[in-house]
N, C-alpha and C positions, 0 to 999 in steps of 0.2 A: 529430921530437920524441921524446926517450926518457923513459922514466918508471921509477921505482924505488918499492917499497912496503917499509916497514919499521915496526916498532913502536918507540916511544920514549916517555919520560916528560919532561913539561915541568918544568923546575927552578922553584925559588921566584922566580927573577929572570926568569922568562917565557923562557928559552932552551930550544931543542930542538936535540939534538946528532945530527948526521948520522953514520951509522957509517962507520968508516974505509974499508971497502971501496967505498963510494960515493964518498968524497972525492976518490979517485984518478981516478975517472971524469969528474968535473965540472970543466971548465976554470975557472981563476980569473977573476972578473969576469963570469961567465956569468950572463945573466938567468935567474931561476928562476920557475916557477909552483908555488905551494905550496897544497895542499889539507889541512886539518886535520880530522880526525874522531875523534869520542869517544863513548863510551856514557854515556848518562844513564838512571839507574834509572826515572825517572818516564815517560820516552817508551817504554821497554820495557814497562813495566806497563800503559800506555795501549794498546799494540799488542796485548798478550795478552788484554786485556779486550774489545776491539774484535773480535779473531778469535773469542774464546769466545762472544761474542754472535751473530756471524754463524753460527757452528756450531750453537748451540742454536736459532736461528730455523728452521735447515733441518730440525731434528729433528721428526718428526711422531708422533702417537699410534701409527700403525701400525709405526713402527720399534721398538716394545717387544719385537717377536717376536725381533729380533736379540739383545737382552739376554738373553732366556730361552734362546736357543740356546747363547750364550756360557757361562751358569751351569751348563748341563746337562753332566754327566759321562758319558762313554761307558758303556754298560751291559755291555761285554764283560768 
């Protein structure tokens, strides 16, 4: 099985156009398996919030020493 990946935009009529360079490779009448992926803002925000929560849960009071080290400027 061959696979290609490309970016496209769906038209108002629900059509997705294959780039010309791939059309020449696919024999007419060939059965295709299609996977469509798109970004959703709400899913991205949920993942970011979950990741931030996990990060903050791992942060302990003892870790404040690292914040102090970052804020110090070299005395040279």
